[in-house]
Backbone as CSV, one residue per row, in Angstrom:
resi,resn,N_x,N_y,N_z,CA_x,CA_y,CA_z,C_x,C_y,C_z
1,MET,127.205,93.215,111.276,126.838,93.272,109.887,125.431,92.716,109.730
2,GLU,124.587,93.442,109.035,123.212,93.028,108.805,123.013,92.698,107.335
3,ASP,122.384,91.578,107.072,122.104,91.164,105.709,120.628,91.383,105.390
4,ALA,120.338,91.408,104.112,118.960,91.422,103.625,118.888,90.340,102.549
5,HIS,117.697,89.891,102.260,117.596,88.817,101.269,116.290,88.891,100.482
6,ILE,116.293,88.156,99.379,115.090,87.947,98.566,114.971,86.440,98.356
7,ALA,113.794,85.917,98.588,113.490,84.514,98.302,112.105,84.496,97.672
8,ASN,112.074,84.582,96.359,110.821,84.692,95.631,110.771,83.585,94.577
9,THR,109.991,82.553,94.841,109.921,81.413,93.919,109.141,81.715,92.649
10,SER,108.338,82.768,92.665,107.528,83.103,91.494,107.798,84.550,91.051
11,PHE,109.068,84.883,90.928,109.478,86.233,90.559,108.944,86.644,89.188
12,ASP,109.054,85.767,88.228,108.604,86.035,86.866,108.241,84.683,86.253
13,GLN,107.693,84.675,85.080,107.270,83.424,84.453,108.398,82.399,84.443
14,GLY,108.253,81.369,85.267,109.245,80.308,85.307,110.577,80.689,85.920
15,VAL,110.635,81.822,86.600,111.892,82.308,87.160,111.709,82.611,88.642
16,GLY,112.593,82.068,89.456,112.655,82.425,90.866,113.813,83.386,91.069
17,LEU,113.737,84.180,92.106,114.821,85.117,92.422,115.222,84.904,93.872
18,PHE,116.491,84.563,94.059,117.050,84.339,95.384,118.323,85.156,95.479
19,ALA,118.432,85.978,96.510,119.604,86.839,96.657,119.857,87.134,98.124
20,VAL,121.127,87.294,98.452,121.534,87.760,99.776,122.387,88.995,99.557
21,PHE,122.026,90.065,100.217,122.761,91.323,100.140,123.479,91.497,101.472
22,ASP,124.800,91.386,101.443,125.528,91.458,102.710,125.524,92.877,103.241
23,GLY,125.716,92.985,104.511,125.622,94.271,105.182,126.931,95.027,105.283
24,HIS,127.912,94.702,104.446,129.187,95.417,104.518,129.024,96.910,104.262
25,GLY,128.024,97.276,103.482,127.754,98.689,103.233,126.781,99.280,104.239
26,GLY,126.416,98.489,105.234,125.459,98.924,106.241,124.087,98.329,105.982
27,LEU,123.300,98.269,107.023,121.953,97.723,106.923,121.132,98.467,105.881
28,GLU,121.260,99.791,105.844,120.466,100.585,104.906,120.753,100.195,103.461
29,CYS,122.019,99.982,103.149,122.399,99.614,101.787,121.849,98.235,101.421
30,ALA,121.957,97.282,102.346,121.432,95.937,102.096,119.918,95.984,101.885
31,LYS,119.222,96.730,102.726,117.763,96.852,102.599,117.383,97.598,101.313
32,PHE,118.166,98.590,100.930,117.942,99.322,99.686,117.986,98.345,98.509
33,CYS,119.018,97.504,98.479,119.146,96.525,97.399,118.000,95.533,97.405
34,GLU,117.627,95.074,98.590,116.499,94.149,98.711,115.230,94.773,98.124
35,ARG,115.022,96.043,98.405,113.805,96.736,97.989,113.788,97.044,96.491
36,TYR,114.906,97.483,95.932,114.909,98.007,94.563,115.465,97.054,93.508
37,PHE,116.199,96.035,93.908,116.798,95.139,92.925,115.777,94.433,92.031
38,PRO,114.685,93.884,92.569,113.741,93.179,91.688,113.220,94.040,90.533
39,ASP,112.853,95.275,90.810,112.345,96.139,89.738,113.431,96.476,88.725
40,ARG,114.656,96.723,89.228,115.758,97.020,88.299,116.008,95.825,87.386
41,LEU,115.944,94.614,87.931,116.166,93.416,87.123,115.082,93.263,86.064
42,ARG,113.840,93.441,86.452,112.728,93.311,85.491,112.828,94.315,84.344
43,GLU,113.431,95.477,84.604,113.550,96.521,83.578,114.599,96.205,82.511
44,GLN,115.502,95.296,82.788,116.605,95.026,81.865,116.122,94.250,80.642
45,ALA,116.474,94.754,79.466,116.102,94.087,78.207,116.653,92.666,78.161
46,GLU,117.855,92.486,78.695,118.469,91.144,78.678,117.687,90.163,79.540
47,PHE,117.065,90.657,80.605,116.234,89.790,81.427,114.912,89.507,80.719
48,GLN,114.315,90.530,80.161,113.023,90.363,79.484,113.111,89.366,78.337
49,SER,114.208,89.398,77.609,114.381,88.482,76.479,114.947,87.131,76.895
50,ARG,115.450,87.054,78.130,116.100,85.856,78.676,117.352,85.472,77.879
51,LYS,117.918,86.427,77.128,119.088,86.121,76.296,120.396,86.169,77.062
52,ASP,120.493,87.038,78.067,121.760,87.177,78.785,121.474,87.577,80.232
53,ILE,121.125,86.592,81.025,120.765,86.849,82.423,121.961,87.418,83.192
54,SER,123.161,86.951,82.890,124.352,87.482,83.568,124.488,88.984,83.345
55,LYS,124.288,89.411,82.120,124.366,90.841,81.797,123.236,91.598,82.493
56,ALA,122.050,91.003,82.557,120.913,91.647,83.224,121.218,91.849,84.707
57,LEU,121.820,90.855,85.344,122.178,90.983,86.753,123.214,92.083,86.949
58,GLU,124.238,92.082,86.109,125.280,93.118,86.196,124.689,94.506,85.995
59,SER,123.871,94.664,84.979,123.246,95.964,84.699,122.352,96.417,85.845
60,SER,121.683,95.470,86.477,120.816,95.804,87.603,121.618,96.353,88.770
61,PHE,122.741,95.722,89.080,123.575,96.211,90.177,124.189,97.568,89.857
62,LEU,124.599,97.768,88.609,125.131,99.079,88.226,124.051,100.154,88.335
63,SER,122.829,99.796,87.992,121.707,100.719,88.138,121.487,101.081,89.605
64,LEU,121.595,100.081,90.494,121.464,100.353,91.923,122.570,101.281,92.409
65,ASP,123.786,101.089,91.905,124.894,101.978,92.277,124.573,103.418,91.909
66,ARG,124.056,103.613,90.698,123.696,104.976,90.271,122.578,105.531,91.144
67,MET,121.603,104.694,91.460,120.503,105.140,92.322,121.023,105.562,93.693
68,LEU,121.931,104.761,94.256,122.463,105.057,95.588,123.160,106.413,95.638
69,MET,123.766,106.822,94.540,124.505,108.085,94.504,123.631,109.283,94.159
70,SER,122.368,109.036,93.852,121.468,110.125,93.466,120.780,110.705,94.704
71,PRO,120.267,111.934,94.586,119.511,112.505,95.712,118.325,111.624,96.124
72,LYS,117.630,111.062,95.145,116.491,110.188,95.460,116.960,108.942,96.220
73,GLY,118.111,108.410,95.826,118.668,107.257,96.517,119.041,107.587,97.946
74,MET,119.630,108.755,98.133,119.990,109.179,99.489,118.749,109.338,100.361
75,GLU,117.690,109.886,99.785,116.431,110.014,100.531,115.895,108.638,100.924
76,ALA,116.005,107.695,99.996,115.541,106.336,100.282,116.358,105.707,101.405
77,MET,117.664,105.940,101.391,118.528,105.384,102.442,118.165,105.986,103.809
78,ILE,117.888,107.274,103.843,117.491,107.921,105.094,116.169,107.324,105.598
79,ALA,115.223,107.140,104.673,113.932,106.553,105.052,114.121,105.142,105.592
80,ILE,114.976,104.368,104.958,115.227,102.994,105.414,115.859,103.012,106.797
81,SER,116.787,103.954,107.019,117.434,104.018,108.344,116.420,104.352,109.437
82,LYS,115.398,105.130,109.094,114.360,105.442,110.071,113.434,104.239,110.316
83,GLU,113.255,103.412,109.301,112.436,102.214,109.440,113.132,101.148,110.293
84,HIS,114.462,101.164,110.285,115.254,100.155,110.988,116.265,100.824,111.913
85,PRO,115.793,101.491,112.958,116.738,102.151,113.870,117.591,101.126,114.616
86,ASN,118.800,101.525,114.931,119.718,100.608,115.654,119.305,100.419,117.065
């Protein structure tokens, strides 16, 4: 199992972002989340307003799920697998 992570102390004004994405879905999935999660989080209105960070996190992961199932997401997963061959 391969994990990916984010350790960003200056993610946004006064906000750090720390995350571990476990490799249960495969290395490609963990790396996909590592790559796309920060932007998805920044896009959430709940994150921008700082009113409901829990909801922003949930919405970000649901957005990643939708991305993973899209043709563009599949292309990204293939590209990641080529970047990290076994």
